[in-house]
PLY file of the C-alpha trace (Angstrom):
ply
format ascii 1.0
element vertex 271
property float x
property float y
property float z
element edge 270
property int vertex1
property int vertex2
end_header
-25.23 111.52 -5.35
-24.64 110.17 -8.85
-25.86 106.79 -10.03
-24.46 105.12 -13.12
-24.36 101.98 -15.26
-21.66 100.96 -17.75
-21.38 98.11 -20.22
-17.93 96.65 -20.87
-17.11 94.54 -23.92
-14.45 92.08 -22.81
-12.16 89.81 -24.83
-10.41 86.87 -23.22
-6.66 87.19 -23.52
-6.04 83.69 -22.23
-7.88 80.38 -22.09
-9.29 78.87 -18.92
-12.42 77.69 -17.17
-14.93 79.52 -15.01
-18.08 78.47 -13.18
-21.33 79.18 -15.00
-22.33 81.57 -12.23
-19.15 83.52 -11.65
-20.63 86.27 -9.47
-18.13 85.83 -6.66
-15.20 86.02 -9.10
-16.66 89.06 -10.85
-17.26 90.78 -7.51
-13.65 90.10 -6.58
-12.43 91.38 -9.95
-14.26 94.68 -9.59
-13.17 95.06 -5.99
-9.56 94.42 -7.03
-9.83 97.14 -9.65
-11.23 99.58 -7.08
-8.40 98.68 -4.70
-5.80 99.39 -7.37
-7.28 102.75 -8.33
-8.47 103.96 -4.90
-6.89 102.03 -2.00
-8.45 104.20 0.72
-11.95 103.81 -0.71
-11.59 100.06 -1.07
-10.53 99.81 2.59
-13.68 101.69 3.66
-15.86 99.47 1.48
-14.24 96.33 2.84
-14.06 97.22 6.52
-16.66 99.83 7.37
-19.71 99.24 5.24
-22.29 96.46 5.13
-23.48 97.65 1.75
-21.63 97.40 -1.53
-22.20 100.54 -3.63
-21.99 98.66 -6.93
-23.60 95.77 -8.74
-22.32 93.40 -11.39
-24.04 91.22 -13.95
-22.90 87.80 -15.01
-20.74 87.62 -18.14
-23.02 87.64 -21.19
-21.54 85.72 -24.12
-21.20 87.59 -27.41
-18.94 85.29 -29.43
-18.23 82.39 -27.10
-19.44 78.81 -26.66
-22.32 78.22 -24.23
-21.58 76.82 -20.77
-21.64 73.06 -20.35
-21.70 70.76 -17.31
-21.58 73.60 -14.84
-18.54 75.28 -16.32
-17.74 77.92 -18.89
-14.79 77.00 -21.10
-13.14 80.22 -22.15
-10.96 80.36 -25.25
-8.53 83.16 -26.06
-10.47 85.64 -28.18
-13.93 84.81 -26.77
-15.95 87.97 -26.17
-18.47 88.89 -23.49
-20.53 91.82 -22.25
-20.39 92.79 -18.59
-22.66 95.36 -16.96
-21.56 97.16 -13.81
-23.34 99.88 -11.85
-22.31 102.39 -9.21
-24.46 103.69 -6.34
-21.83 106.16 -5.15
-20.34 109.21 -6.88
-16.73 108.30 -6.05
-17.16 104.72 -7.25
-18.77 105.98 -10.46
-15.88 108.37 -11.10
-13.42 105.49 -10.75
-15.41 103.34 -13.17
-15.55 106.20 -15.65
-11.73 106.26 -15.62
-11.60 102.78 -17.17
-10.07 102.81 -20.64
-10.13 100.57 -23.69
-7.10 98.28 -23.43
-7.25 97.96 -19.64
-7.09 94.40 -18.37
-9.29 92.66 -15.84
-8.55 89.35 -14.17
-11.56 87.17 -13.39
-10.51 84.03 -11.58
-7.69 82.57 -13.68
-8.67 84.31 -16.93
-7.43 87.70 -18.13
-9.77 89.91 -20.15
-9.04 93.01 -22.20
-11.59 95.82 -22.35
-12.38 96.29 -26.05
-15.21 98.80 -25.66
-16.88 100.85 -22.93
-20.50 101.88 -23.43
-21.72 104.66 -21.14
-24.06 106.66 -23.39
-27.76 105.86 -23.12
-28.18 106.96 -26.73
-26.07 103.94 -27.67
-27.60 101.39 -25.27
-30.58 101.40 -22.93
-28.52 99.23 -20.55
-26.40 102.19 -19.43
-26.63 105.79 -18.27
-25.99 108.17 -15.39
-28.32 110.32 -13.31
-28.18 112.45 -10.20
-30.34 110.85 -7.52
-32.05 114.18 -6.78
-32.94 114.59 -10.46
-34.38 111.08 -10.48
-36.55 111.99 -7.49
-37.81 115.15 -9.18
-38.62 113.37 -12.45
-40.48 110.50 -10.78
-42.47 112.65 -8.38
-43.54 114.91 -11.28
-44.68 111.99 -13.44
-48.47 111.87 -13.63
-50.96 109.11 -14.36
-48.65 106.17 -13.63
-51.04 103.22 -13.61
-48.72 100.24 -13.52
-45.13 99.15 -13.14
-43.56 96.38 -15.18
-40.54 94.86 -13.46
-38.30 92.54 -15.46
-35.96 90.44 -13.33
-33.13 89.29 -15.58
-31.16 87.35 -12.99
-32.56 85.56 -9.93
-33.93 87.77 -7.17
-33.39 86.23 -3.76
-34.94 87.15 -0.42
-34.53 85.46 2.95
-37.30 84.38 5.30
-35.69 83.40 8.60
-33.04 80.90 7.41
-34.65 80.02 4.07
-34.65 81.49 0.58
-38.03 82.95 -0.35
-38.32 82.81 -4.16
-41.61 84.63 -4.64
-42.15 88.21 -5.92
-44.28 89.69 -3.16
-44.40 93.46 -3.80
-43.76 94.22 -0.13
-40.47 92.26 -0.34
-39.45 93.83 -3.65
-40.08 97.43 -2.63
-38.83 97.10 0.93
-35.58 95.77 -0.50
-35.37 98.80 -2.79
-36.22 101.18 0.07
-33.39 99.69 2.13
-30.95 100.22 -0.74
-32.22 103.76 -1.30
-31.69 104.63 2.35
-28.03 103.60 2.02
-27.21 106.28 -0.56
-26.71 109.96 0.23
-29.92 111.76 -0.72
-32.23 114.31 0.86
-35.35 112.31 -0.08
-36.32 110.05 2.80
-38.60 107.05 2.42
-40.52 105.67 5.39
-39.75 101.95 5.18
-42.62 100.75 7.36
-45.23 102.90 5.61
-43.91 101.81 2.24
-44.12 98.13 3.15
-47.74 98.58 4.21
-48.66 100.35 0.97
-46.71 97.85 -1.15
-49.03 95.10 0.07
-51.88 96.89 -1.73
-50.26 96.58 -5.16
-52.24 94.28 -7.43
-50.43 91.85 -9.76
-51.90 92.13 -13.26
-49.75 89.97 -15.51
-46.72 87.85 -14.88
-44.49 85.30 -16.49
-41.70 83.82 -14.41
-40.17 80.88 -12.64
-37.96 79.96 -9.72
-34.30 79.35 -10.39
-31.38 78.14 -8.29
-27.83 79.29 -8.92
-24.67 78.01 -7.29
-22.28 80.80 -6.37
-20.17 78.15 -4.67
-20.14 74.38 -5.12
-22.27 73.65 -2.09
-24.02 77.01 -1.86
-27.22 77.19 -3.86
-29.33 80.35 -3.83
-32.94 80.11 -5.00
-34.70 83.12 -6.43
-37.10 84.05 -9.20
-36.82 85.56 -12.67
-39.41 86.88 -15.10
-41.64 89.84 -15.87
-44.22 91.03 -13.34
-46.76 93.83 -13.79
-48.21 95.55 -10.73
-51.18 97.91 -10.76
-50.89 101.09 -8.67
-54.58 102.01 -8.85
-55.05 101.80 -5.07
-52.33 104.37 -4.40
-52.51 108.15 -4.16
-50.59 110.18 -6.76
-47.67 110.99 -4.46
-47.41 107.35 -3.39
-47.25 106.31 -7.04
-44.31 108.66 -7.49
-42.41 106.95 -4.67
-42.99 103.49 -6.11
-41.97 104.70 -9.57
-38.80 106.17 -8.04
-37.84 102.87 -6.43
-38.63 100.91 -9.60
-36.41 103.25 -11.64
-33.71 103.06 -8.96
-33.72 99.27 -9.40
-32.07 99.82 -12.81
-28.92 100.74 -10.86
-29.33 98.98 -7.50
-30.86 95.64 -8.42
-33.33 93.92 -6.10
-32.79 91.54 -3.21
-29.63 89.86 -1.97
-26.21 89.43 -3.57
-26.61 92.11 -6.23
-22.84 92.64 -6.08
-22.46 89.01 -7.21
-24.75 89.02 -10.22
-28.19 88.48 -8.68
-31.20 90.78 -8.82
-30.56 92.49 -12.18
-33.75 94.46 -12.85
-35.30 96.68 -15.53
-38.48 98.76 -15.27
-41.16 100.11 -17.56
-44.26 102.01 -16.55
-47.54 102.97 -18.09
0 1
1 2
2 3
3 4
4 5
5 6
6 7
7 8
8 9
9 10
10 11
11 12
12 13
13 14
14 15
15 16
16 17
17 18
18 19
19 20
20 21
21 22
22 23
23 24
24 25
25 26
26 27
27 28
28 29
29 30
30 31
31 32
32 33
33 34
34 35
35 36
36 37
37 38
38 39
39 40
40 41
41 42
42 43
43 44
44 45
45 46
46 47
47 48
48 49
49 50
50 51
51 52
52 53
53 54
54 55
55 56
56 57
57 58
58 59
59 60
60 61
61 62
62 63
63 64
64 65
65 66
66 67
67 68
68 69
69 70
70 71
71 72
72 73
73 74
74 75
75 76
76 77
77 78
78 79
79 80
80 81
81 82
82 83
83 84
84 85
85 86
86 87
87 88
88 89
89 90
90 91
91 92
92 93
93 94
94 95
95 96
96 97
97 98
98 99
99 100
100 101
101 102
102 103
103 104
104 105
105 106
106 107
107 108
108 109
109 110
110 111
111 112
112 113
113 114
114 115
115 116
116 117
117 118
118 119
119 120
120 121
121 122
122 123
123 124
124 125
125 126
126 127
127 128
128 129
129 130
130 131
131 132
132 133
133 134
134 135
135 136
136 137
137 138
138 139
139 140
140 141
141 142
142 143
143 144
144 145
145 146
146 147
147 148
148 149
149 150
150 151
151 152
152 153
153 154
154 155
155 156
156 157
157 158
158 159
159 160
160 161
161 162
162 163
163 164
164 165
165 166
166 167
167 168
168 169
169 170
170 171
171 172
172 173
173 174
174 175
175 176
176 177
177 178
178 179
179 180
180 181
181 182
182 183
183 184
184 185
185 186
186 187
187 188
188 189
189 190
190 191
191 192
192 193
193 194
194 195
195 196
196 197
197 198
198 199
199 200
200 201
201 202
202 203
203 204
204 205
205 206
206 207
207 208
208 209
209 210
210 211
211 212
212 213
213 214
214 215
215 216
216 217
217 218
218 219
219 220
220 221
221 222
222 223
223 224
224 225
225 226
226 227
227 228
228 229
229 230
230 231
231 232
232 233
233 234
234 235
235 236
236 237
237 238
238 239
239 240
240 241
241 242
242 243
243 244
244 245
245 246
246 247
247 248
248 249
249 250
250 251
251 252
252 253
253 254
254 255
255 256
256 257
257 258
258 259
259 260
260 261
261 262
262 263
263 264
264 265
265 266
266 267
267 268
268 269
269 270
């Protein structure tokens, strides 16, 4: 199973307005592209699967005015970056077929792809890896003492019927274990055992805050952003490898709910 992340440089071909948090529109835009290029696959994704084997970021302004009053005013010629990831080999192959000059419709605004960045030598935001190779590299890594997780867009969990905007390690890593178990790989992770061991992680340093985003007018989702460092000193060496694997997987999968609508964008460092 291949995992991958691409960065698209987009240029608005027309003017219009978009919500500040356009995750639902961006999800729909990517799904529309998948439907056009692979109708059978899009039907399976829509009808037969609870998961979505991709994530999207919000649009990141390059040369464009900042949002104001809950809306983003888009002018023809404004440019943005958009990061998309694939957690499925077939989806990744489709994304890799995108070409400069292709158009993408997000809500009422058309965008032209001006550049596609897929080489990690060019940007540390992108790259591809075989899931089995990722397992081998992480399990072979020695002396991992801590994980630094940077949450770049709100991470949201649910507790009964409420949002739970707090970075408990057992919530973070159980979420990642659930996402890992949805991809095709020979490396199995015991969810219950992992949750128990995650509770032993010790927070060392953190800087973050809660944040609410509105994916719809009356639908606020509260999560957290920031940088959180967890010590692994209570874990055995093999256990550290599993937690490193899930933290590195988060680069592609994101953490928590609604990662296919812009939430849960995550980066990881370790030491």
